[in-house]
C-alpha positions as protocol buffer text, in pm:
chain_id: "A"
residue {
  index: 1
  type: MET
  ca { x: -838 y: 716 z: 352 }
}
residue {
  index: 2
  type: LEU
  ca { x: -538 y: 762 z: 125 }
}
residue {
  index: 3
  type: ILE
  ca { x: -493 y: 858 z: -239 }
}
residue {
  index: 4
  type: GLY
  ca { x: -148 y: 806 z: -380 }
}
residue {
  index: 5
  type: ASN
  ca { x: 83 y: 641 z: -630 }
}
residue {
  index: 6
  type: VAL
  ca { x: 231 y: 294 z: -591 }
}
residue {
  index: 7
  type: GLY
  ca { x: 609 y: 313 z: -554 }
}
residue {
  index: 8
  type: ALA
  ca { x: 699 y: -34 z: -692 }
}
residue {
  index: 9
  type: ASP
  ca { x: 520 y: -338 z: -830 }
}
residue {
  index: 10
  type: PRO
  ca { x: 319 y: -497 z: -548 }
}
residue {
  index: 11
  type: GLU
  ca { x: 445 y: -811 z: -375 }
}
residue {
  index: 12
  type: ILE
  ca { x: 194 y: -1095 z: -398 }
}
residue {
  index: 13
  type: ARG
  ca { x: 210 y: -1402 z: -175 }
}
residue {
  index: 14
  type: TYR
  ca { x: -16 y: -1685 z: -64 }
}
residue {
  index: 15
  type: LEU
  ca { x: -80 y: -1809 z: 288 }
}
residue {
  index: 16
  type: GLU
  ca { x: -143 y: -2181 z: 274 }
}
residue {
  index: 17
  type: GLY
  ca { x: -455 y: -2323 z: 429 }
}
residue {
  index: 18
  type: ALA
  ca { x: -556 y: -2679 z: 507 }
}
residue {
  index: 19
  type: SER
  ca { x: -590 y: -2745 z: 133 }
}
residue {
  index: 20
  type: ALA
  ca { x: -467 y: -2576 z: -185 }
}
residue {
  index: 21
  type: GLN
  ca { x: -815 y: -2427 z: -228 }
}
residue {
  index: 22
  type: ASP
  ca { x: -791 y: -2268 z: 117 }
}
residue {
  index: 23
  type: SER
  ca { x: -484 y: -2057 z: 34 }
}
residue {
  index: 24
  type: VAL
  ca { x: -530 y: -1683 z: 89 }
}
residue {
  index: 25
  type: LYS
  ca { x: -383 y: -1418 z: -142 }
}
residue {
  index: 26
  type: VAL
  ca { x: -206 y: -1124 z: 26 }
}
residue {
  index: 27
  type: ALA
  ca { x: -74 y: -813 z: -150 }
}
residue {
  index: 28
  type: SER
  ca { x: 181 y: -572 z: -1 }
}
residue {
  index: 29
  type: LEU
  ca { x: 273 y: -239 z: -153 }
}
residue {
  index: 30
  type: ARG
  ca { x: 426 y: 100 z: -78 }
}
residue {
  index: 31
  type: LEU
  ca { x: 200 y: 399 z: -141 }
}
residue {
  index: 32
  type: ALA
  ca { x: 328 y: 757 z: -175 }
}
residue {
  index: 33
  type: THR
  ca { x: 100 y: 1042 z: -75 }
}
residue {
  index: 34
  type: ASN
  ca { x: 193 y: 1404 z: -146 }
}
residue {
  index: 35
  type: GLU
  ca { x: 111 y: 1720 z: 42 }
}
residue {
  index: 36
  type: ARG
  ca { x: 163 y: 2062 z: -118 }
}
residue {
  index: 37
  type: TYR
  ca { x: 159 y: 2381 z: 85 }
}
residue {
  index: 38
  type: ARG
  ca { x: 307 y: 2729 z: 101 }
}
residue {
  index: 39
  type: ASP
  ca { x: 554 y: 2819 z: 374 }
}
residue {
  index: 40
  type: ARG
  ca { x: 559 y: 3150 z: 561 }
}
residue {
  index: 41
  type: ASP
  ca { x: 751 y: 3314 z: 277 }
}
residue {
  index: 42
  type: GLY
  ca { x: 497 y: 3200 z: 18 }
}
residue {
  index: 43
  type: ASN
  ca { x: 725 y: 2934 z: -135 }
}
residue {
  index: 44
  type: LEU
  ca { x: 552 y: 2622 z: -260 }
}
residue {
  index: 45
  type: LYS
  ca { x: 665 y: 2314 z: -64 }
}
residue {
  index: 46
  type: GLU
  ca { x: 594 y: 1947 z: -122 }
}
residue {
  index: 47
  type: HIS
  ca { x: 617 y: 1662 z: 126 }
}
residue {
  index: 48
  type: THR
  ca { x: 591 y: 1293 z: 32 }
}
residue {
  index: 49
  type: GLU
  ca { x: 489 y: 1036 z: 289 }
}
residue {
  index: 50
  type: TRP
  ca { x: 531 y: 660 z: 229 }
}
residue {
  index: 51
  type: HIS
  ca { x: 277 y: 408 z: 359 }
}
residue {
  index: 52
  type: ASN
  ca { x: 298 y: 29 z: 383 }
}
residue {
  index: 53
  type: VAL
  ca { x: -33 y: -117 z: 263 }
}
residue {
  index: 54
  type: THR
  ca { x: -147 y: -478 z: 304 }
}
residue {
  index: 55
  type: ALA
  ca { x: -455 y: -613 z: 125 }
}
residue {
  index: 56
  type: TRP
  ca { x: -617 y: -954 z: 158 }
}
residue {
  index: 57
  type: ARG
  ca { x: -833 y: -1180 z: -57 }
}
residue {
  index: 58
  type: SER
  ca { x: -1046 y: -991 z: -315 }
}
residue {
  index: 59
  type: ASN
  ca { x: -856 y: -663 z: -267 }
}
residue {
  index: 60
  type: ALA
  ca { x: -530 y: -853 z: -315 }
}
residue {
  index: 61
  type: GLU
  ca { x: -676 y: -1004 z: -633 }
}
residue {
  index: 62
  type: ILE
  ca { x: -754 y: -656 z: -773 }
}
residue {
  index: 63
  type: ILE
  ca { x: -404 y: -537 z: -687 }
}
residue {
  index: 64
  type: ASP
  ca { x: -246 y: -845 z: -845 }
}
residue {
  index: 65
  type: LYS
  ca { x: -439 y: -798 z: -1172 }
}
residue {
  index: 66
  type: TYR
  ca { x: -431 y: -422 z: -1220 }
}
residue {
  index: 67
  type: VAL
  ca { x: -180 y: -241 z: -997 }
}
residue {
  index: 68
  type: ARG
  ca { x: 179 y: -173 z: -1103 }
}
residue {
  index: 69
  type: LYS
  ca { x: 445 y: 82 z: -1014 }
}
residue {
  index: 70
  type: GLY
  ca { x: 303 y: 432 z: -1066 }
}
residue {
  index: 71
  type: THR
  ca { x: -65 y: 331 z: -1051 }
}
residue {
  index: 72
  type: GLN
  ca { x: -278 y: 584 z: -866 }
}
residue {
  index: 73
  type: ILE
  ca { x: -511 y: 418 z: -614 }
}
residue {
  index: 74
  type: TYR
  ca { x: -754 y: 503 z: -336 }
}
residue {
  index: 75
  type: VAL
  ca { x: -717 y: 299 z: -18 }
}
residue {
  index: 76
  type: GLU
  ca { x: -949 y: 298 z: 279 }
}
residue {
  index: 77
  type: GLY
  ca { x: -853 y: 92 z: 579 }
}
residue {
  index: 78
  type: ARG
  ca { x: -726 y: 57 z: 933 }
}
residue {
  index: 79
  type: ILE
  ca { x: -391 y: 146 z: 1087 }
}
residue {
  index: 80
  type: ARG
  ca { x: -199 y: -143 z: 1242 }
}
residue {
  index: 81
  type: THR
  ca { x: 123 y: -107 z: 1443 }
}
residue {
  index: 82
  type: ARG
  ca { x: 355 y: -405 z: 1467 }
}
residue {
  index: 83
  type: THR
  ca { x: 640 y: -437 z: 1714 }
}
residue {
  index: 84
  type: TRP
  ca { x: 914 y: -699 z: 1713 }
}
residue {
  index: 85
  type: THR
  ca { x: 1256 y: -762 z: 1864 }
}
residue {
  index: 86
  type: ASP
  ca { x: 1544 y: -863 z: 1635 }
}
residue {
  index: 87
  type: LYS
  ca { x: 1825 y: -1108 z: 1713 }
}
residue {
  index: 88
  type: ASP
  ca { x: 2033 y: -823 z: 1862 }
}
residue {
  index: 89
  type: ASN
  ca { x: 1750 y: -748 z: 2108 }
}
residue {
  index: 90
  type: LYS
  ca { x: 1668 y: -421 z: 1931 }
}
residue {
  index: 91
  type: VAL
  ca { x: 1297 y: -333 z: 1927 }
}
residue {
  index: 92
  type: HIS
  ca { x: 1148 y: -233 z: 1590 }
}
residue {
  index: 93
  type: GLU
  ca { x: 809 y: -85 z: 1512 }
}
residue {
  index: 94
  type: SER
  ca { x: 630 y: -52 z: 1181 }
}
residue {
  index: 95
  type: LEU
  ca { x: 303 y: 109 z: 1083 }
}
residue {
  index: 96
  type: GLU
  ca { x: 88 y: -39 z: 808 }
}
residue {
  index: 97
  type: ILE
  ca { x: -252 y: 18 z: 654 }
}
residue {
  index: 98
  type: LEU
  ca { x: -479 y: -287 z: 635 }
}
residue {
  index: 99
  type: ALA
  ca { x: -687 y: -212 z: 325 }
}
residue {
  index: 100
  type: ASP
  ca { x: -1062 y: -259 z: 351 }
}
residue {
  index: 101
  type: THR
  ca { x: -1131 y: -86 z: 18 }
}
residue {
  index: 102
  type: VAL
  ca { x: -907 y: -46 z: -288 }
}
residue {
  index: 103
  type: GLN
  ca { x: -1015 y: 154 z: -593 }
}
residue {
  index: 104
  type: LEU
  ca { x: -817 y: 219 z: -910 }
}
residue {
  index: 105
  type: LEU
  ca { x: -787 y: 584 z: -1013 }
}
residue {
  index: 106
  type: GLY
  ca { x: -647 y: 749 z: -1322 }
}
residue {
  index: 107
  type: THR
  ca { x: -714 y: 632 z: -1676 }
}
residue {
  index: 108
  type: ARG
  ca { x: -705 y: 281 z: -1817 }
}
residue {
  index: 109
  type: ALA
  ca { x: -405 y: 386 z: -2031 }
}
residue {
  index: 110
  type: ASP
  ca { x: -220 y: 477 z: -1709 }
}
residue {
  index: 111
  type: ARG
  ca { x: -269 y: 123 z: -1578 }
}
residue {
  index: 112
  type: GLN
  ca { x: -151 y: -42 z: -1901 }
}
residue {
  index: 113
  type: ALA
  ca { x: 179 y: 147 z: -1919 }
}
């Protein structure tokens, strides 16, 4: 479960199926979550963590219609790790959240800005 702000307008794409009606909408976005805490000396610290979020079908539709840079959202989903080897034989790994639930937070005015 994550609550955060979207860092840039979401990327929307379609995966083609056997027919045009079978295409599947996919949304990808970067979500920033913030943690605030006090260090040993009592100073207030803030740490921002960035998450790659992927949403499919109806969740992707909600994101496409309503989510823009700065929108605050709630995401519930599963962690997925992907590993691949590039052309230079270097192994890369990325962590993403596969969204099962997406809810808009904040006010309607926030989403229209």
